[in-house]
N, C-alpha and C positions, 0 to 999 in steps of 0.2 A: 504493499499500499504506500509505503514511504517512497519507494522508487518511482511510482507514478507521479507524485507531486514534486519530484526532482527535475522534471522537464519543464520547459517554458509553457507548453500547452497545459500541463497539469496545474501549474501555479496560476495561470490566467483563468482557467476554468474554475479553480477553487475560489479565487477572489470574486468572480461573478456569481458563483453559487452561494457563497456566504452573504454577499450583498443582497441578492434576491430574497433569500430566506429571511434575513434579518429585516429587510424592508417590509416584507409581508407580515411578519410577526409583530413588529412595532406598529405597523399600520392597523392591524386588527385591534390591538390594545387602544390605540387612539380613537378608532372608529367606535369602539364600545363605550367610551366615555365622553367624546367631544363631537362626534358627527363625522360625515363622510369627506368634508373638504380637506381637513388637515392631513389625514393619512395619504390621500392621493398626492398632495404636495410633498409629503415626506418621502414617499416612494420615488417620486420624480427626482428629488435632490439626491437621494441615496444612490440611485442608478447612475446619475451623472458623475458622482464622486467615484463610483466603482469603475466606470468607463475610463475616466481620467487616469486613475491609478493603474488600471490594466494596460492602457496604451503606453504609459510610462514604463511599466514593467516589460512590455514587449519591445520597446525601442531602445532601452538602455544598453543591452548587449550589442545591438547593431551599431549604436553610436560609439561605443568603446572600440569596436572593430574598425570603424571608419576613421576614428582619431588615430589609431595605431597605424593604419595603412598610410595616412597622410604623413605621420612622423617618419615612417620607413622610407617614403619617397624622398624625403629631405635628407635623411641620415640613416644609412644602413646599419650603423652601430647604435641605434636607438634602443632603449630598454625593452625587453620582451613584454608581451601582453600578459596581464594577470589572469591566470587560469582559474577563475572562480565563477560562481553563479549557477544558473540551471545547466543541465547536462548538455543541451545544444550549444550554449555559450562556452562551456568548458571545452567541448570538442572543437569548436571553431577557433578558440584562442590557442589550443594546442596545435592545431593544423597550421595556423598563422605563424606561430613561433618556430615550428619545424621548417616551414618554408623560408623564414628569415635566416635560420641557421644554415640551411643548405645553400642559400644564395651567398652568404658570407664565405662558406667553405669553398664554393666554386670560384669565387673571386680571388680568395687567397691562393688557391691552387693555380689559377691562371697567372697570378703575379709571380709565384715561384717559378713556373715554367718559363715565363717571359724573361725573368732575370737570368735563368740558366741559359736560355737560347741566346740572349744578348751577349752574355759572357763568352759562350762557346763560339759564336759567330765572329765576334770582334777579333779573336785571336788569329784565326786563319786569314781574315781580311787584312789584318795588319801585316802578316807574313807575306801575303801576296803583294802588298804595296812595296815592301822592301825588295822582293824579288824582281819587281818591274824594272828596277835600276839596272838589272843585268841584260835587259833587252836593248839591242843596238838600234832597232828601228824606232826613231823618235815619234813618228806619226802613230804607229801602233802602240807605243808606250803611253802616249797622251790619251788615246782612245780608251785603253784599258784602265788607266788611272781615273779617267772620268767615270767609267762604269763602276769602279770600286767606290768612288766618292758618292755616286748615286745610291748604291746599295747601303752604304753607311748612313746616308741621309734618310733613306726610307726607314731604316731600322730605328734611328733616333726619333723620327717623327711618329712612328707607330707606337713606340714606348711612351712618348710624351702624351699621345692621344689616350692611351689606355690608363696612364697615370691620372690624367685630368678626369676621366670617368670615375675613378675610385676615390679621388680626393674629396673630402668634405671639410668645410670650414664653418666656424661659428660666425654669424653676421655681426658686423660692428659698424659704427659710424665712421664714414670716410669722406675726406674732402676730394670729391671727384674732379673738381676743377683743377686742383693742384696736381692730381694724377695725370690728367690730359695735358696740362702744360709741361709736366716733367717728361712725358713720352715725346712730346713735340720737340722739346729742347734736346733730348738725347738723339733724336733722329737728325736734327740740324747739326749737332756736333759731328755726326758721321757723314755729313755732306748732303743729306737729303733735304728736299724742299717740303717742309711740313709746317703748317700754320694751325693755330688754335684760336677759336673765337667763342664768345659767350660766357655767361656766368651761371652758377648754380649753387644752391645751399647744400650742405653735407647730406649724404644719403646713407641709409643702413644697407650695406652690401657685404658680400664675401669678397675681400680685397683681391685675392689671387685669381678668382674667377673673372672679375671685372678687368683686371689687368691683362689676363690671357685673352679675353674677348677683344678688347680694343687693339692689343698688340697684333693679333692675327689679322684683323681687318686692315690695320695700318700696313703691315708687311705685304698684304695682297695688293693694296693700292699702289705702294711703291714699286712692287715688282712689275706691274702691268702698265702703270701710268707715269711713274717717276716722281710724282708729287702727290700731296694729299692735304686736305683741309678738314680739321675736326671741329665741329660746332656743338654747342650745348644750348638746349632750349628747355628751361625749367618752368614748371607749373605746380599747382597744389596737388594735382592727381598723378603726375608722372614726370620723369626726366627723359628727354629725348637726346640721344647722342648720335650725330651723323658723321660718318667718315666718307668724304667726298673726293672723287678723283675725276679726271678728264681723259681717261684712257680709252681703250676700245670698247669698254662696256660688255654687257652680257645680254643676249637676246631674251625677250620676256619668257619664252617657253623653256629656257634653260636655267632660269634663276633659282628654281627650287632644287633642280638636279645637282647643282654645285655643292649643296649641303650634304650630299651623300658621301660616305667615306670613300676615298681613293678615286672620286670622279674628277676628271679633268676635261676641259673643253679641248676640241681638236686643235685650236690655235695655240694652246699652251703646251702641247706635247713636244717640247724640245728641251734640251738640256740648259739652255740659257735663261729661259723664262719660266718654265713650268715647275711647280713644286710636286709633291707626291699626292696632293689632293686631300689633305686633312685639315688645312688651316681654317676653312670655312665651317667644316664640321665641328671643330673644337670651339670656334667662336659661337655658333648657335647653341651648342649644348651648355656652354658657360652662361650665355644669356638666359637660358631656360632654368638653370640652377639658381639664378638670381630672381626668378619669378617673372622675368621679362620676355620680350620677343625680339627676334632679329629678322629683318626682311631686307630685300634688295630692291632698289628703284633706279630708274634712269636719271642721270644727272642732266639738268637742262643745258642744252648745248653739246651734249655728248659725254659719255662716261658712266661711271657706276657710283651709286650712293648706298652705303650700308647704314641702315637705320636701327638703332638699339632703343627700345622703349622699356624703361624700368619704372615700375609703379612705386608710388610713395604710400606706404601703409603705416 
């Protein structure tokens, strides 16, 4: 008998059953002494209270599970869900915690494998670069050295991308305007034509994620256009950061595709201008970790404008 009332159905049924019996019993006593009006009102109020409590009892485990899922989406290391309550709630919490544990184990295993692969690949690649010096054909030597540099670059970019996916930061207040001006000055020191305009109030963000997002967009603009303009547009609802260039731009039907890992436009598939196709992917995922959005637009007069929209909460 006790096991039956350990379920969510049993508890809800019990609450409603007790409410109905109690309402009718008390209504009978009131009717006997004071007439028919009061008991009907009492029954109505009792059933409303029972319905409210039953609905609360029914939605509480679902709300706990929803809150835990939201915490998990923001931080994989969030505390496990408390496995208490009715049997269905305990089963759901146990399954959720098991899922979280398996996700963490898979990510840790992947990180260990990538670390081992990175170490094991770098050693023979370094040996190959040394052995290239023994080749007399300078043209062939240059081509092979470029191939090895491309392989090392792809390896580094892939590991950076996977590290960005795993990294979680605590949000903190940051002077975004100072960050943008610093990135602009650093690029100018390296000979790049980068300007920053606009003002904004501090914003609560994950600093590494925001820096990574803007850096990748800036690198993309400098790679294909040679210059960039970063603008800030602040409001009560959101902060809009634009990275503007006047390069070749991207066709409208390709602007979503460039956010896919390892996707590169045909025009960029050369060693001088093309990356490995992860910069835009890293930028969008960083923007989404900040609770924002990243989209691409055409620059008036030609070029590409990357737009980051970060909410103020």
